[in-house]
N, C-alpha and C positions, 0 to 999 in steps of 0.2 A: 434530541438527536446526538448520539455520543459522539460523531464526528466533530474533531474540533482545529483547524487548519490557522499556524499563526499568519497574521499579515496586516501591513498597514494600510495597506491601501486597495479597500475592496473592489475598485475598477482595477485595479492591475491584474486581481486575482481572477476576476472574471472573463479576463482578455485568455485566459490560456484554462478554461473552465468549461467544463460540460456538462450534464446530468442526465440518466437515465433510470428505467427502471431495470428489473432482472427479470430471467426466468430461467427454467428447468432445461439441460441438456436431455434429449431423448434421442437417440439412435442418428447422432451427428459424426458424421466423421471424421475423427481425430480428436474427439470428446470423449471423456467417461460419463454414460450415462449418470444423467442425476446432478451436475457438473452444474454450478452456477454461473450465467454469464446475463453481463450486456444487454438488453431490450432494447435497442433504438427504435425511432431516432432520436437522437442526441440533441439535447435543448439546451439551448446557450444558457449559464449562469446568471441569473441576475443579480443587481447591486444589493439589493435587499437582500436574498437568500446568501451572498456572499458575506454581509455583515454578521446573519447568524452565524456561519461555522465559527465567528470570531471565538477565542477560548475566552473564558470566564476566570475569576480570582480563584475558583474550585479546579481549573484545569492543572492537573499533575502532568511534569514537565515527561514523566514515562505514557502520557496518554497523547500528546501532542504531536499535528504532523506540521513538519517547516517545510518549506522550498527554499532550497538553497544553491549557492555558486561556490564553487570552489577561492578559497584563497588568491588574491593575485601573490606573484613573489616567486621564486624558484620552484618547479615539479621538485614534488619526491622522489629520492631515486628508486623507491618501489611503491609497489601498490600497497605494498603492506605494511607500508612508513605511514600512508599518508593523514592514516587518522591517529597517531599518535600526539599530536599538540592538539588536540581537541577537547582532552578532560577527564580521559577514562583511560590508565594506564592498564588498565588492561582489555578494553576494545581488540579487537580482532577481525583480519581481514577475511572473509567464509567465500569468495572465489568470485567467477563473475561468469554471464551469462549470454551468448549470442541468440538473438531473437533474426527471424525472419521478416520480411516485410509485411505486410495485410496480416497480422494476427491479431485477431481480436480478441485472443488474452493469450501466455507466449508461456507460462510455464506446464511443464509436462509431468507426467509420470515417467520415472525414470528406468522403468521396469518393463514398459509398454513403449513409451514415446505418444500416448494419446493427452493429450492436454486438460487440470484439471479443475479448470476457472475459478472463480473465485475463492481461496483459502484463506487459512490460520496458519501461521509458524507455530511450531512445537519448538524451538530451538531450544528455549530455558525447561520446557519440563514440567511448566506450573500447573498447579490445581483449581480450581476457578477462584477459590477466593483468592489469590495473589497473580491474577493474568493481568491484570492492568500492572501491572511491575516488575512484567521483562523489559528486557536489554530493546531500545530502538536499531533499527536498521538505518544503517545511508547507505543511499542508492547515487553512484553517481553516472550520469549518462556518458561515456567514451563514444559514441556515434560509432560509422559517420549520421547514419537515418536520427532522425526524431522519435520520439517514444514517449507513453504514455505510463503513468502509475492510477489502478485502477481500486479506490475505495471505496466499501460502503458506509453507510452513515448508522450502523447501529452495529454495534460494538459483542464478542461472541458471550461475554459473560449476560447482556441481556436475554441474547438470542437462547442460552443454555436456559437460564429461567422461564422461558418459555415452552422449552420441549423436553425438558429430563425433570422430574420428580423430586430424585435424588439430588440435587444439583450442587451441594458442598462436599460430595465426593468424587466432583466429576472433573474428567481433567477434558476442557473443552478442545473442538474436534472440526475438522473442513466437514465431517461426517454431521452434527449439528447444525452448521447452515444449510447444507442439503436437507436436511427435516422440516428448518425451519420453511424454507423458501417454498418444499414440495405441499407444504401444508395450509398452503396461503397467505402466509406472513410479508408483508412487502417491506423493502428496503430499496433505497436510491444509490448508483452506484454513481461516482464523483470521477471525473477523466479528465485528469491534468497532464498539461503539454509540459514534455522537459524538453529543451535542446541540448545539443553536444557541451557537455562540460558543465550542464546542470544536473540537479536533481533533488533528494527528498532525504526526512531522517523523519521515519514516522514508524508506528506502533505495530507493527505487522503480526505480533502474538497475541492482539488486542481486537487490531481492525481487520475484518474481509478485505483482500486484495488481490490484486497480479500486475503483471504488465500487462503494455499491450502497443503493436505498431499498426494496429486498422488506420485506412486511408495513405500509411504513407510508402513510399516507393523506397524507401535505402533500409537497408536490416540496421542494426543497432547491437551494441553489446552495454552490459550494464555490469557496473560493480560494485561487489556490499561489502557494507563489514557489518560488527554488532557492538553497542557497547550503552553504557549508560552517561549518557552526556546531557547536560541542562542546557535549557533551552536557550539559542543565539550563539552557540558557538562557531557557526558558518552565515556568511552574510546570506541575511535573508533575499529572494527575486520580489517579493510582490509586501 
């Protein structure tokens, strides 16, 4: 398993996490053909499996997932400034995204509006050998509704090794993930609940991911930043 989630309390992680397999979309309204989607029903995360998600001594900060909340105290004057005290002076606010309620996944292809399903980011334009060194994404749920982060447990480097013979010269892409799943490979996806004011720091350049508002009655807006942050810069939820 390539997914590592920082936590002190496996029961607390299990309380906000479910797990399912994945499938490929074919002819589904609102989705790109080939999109990789959660394949329910969702199953509760067991405490034993939560313990397997603990980072090891070899887990880099750049590959770690953290579930976080904003610190107590005055709210920054702008969202641009929220990440200023977190340890990376070059961190950038990359915007926000409004998501409707009851969406299995949330990220659209901005050219035609169809959702793209689980994907990997490419803000840093990193080749295969450096993909694990990219900036992590900080996301805060601004509400009003609850939302989820979906995270695959197989990273894009491992996926590329399976589907591309020229891996050393490859720039990993969401298409590699789609080829991997369409070829019959298995991957689990973890669904982690985020209430308003909660969020995550995650290696979205490395791990297949997306947002979700499945089963939620209210829409929500997420705000995003990118930075090279050390672990532990925000209070953990678990």
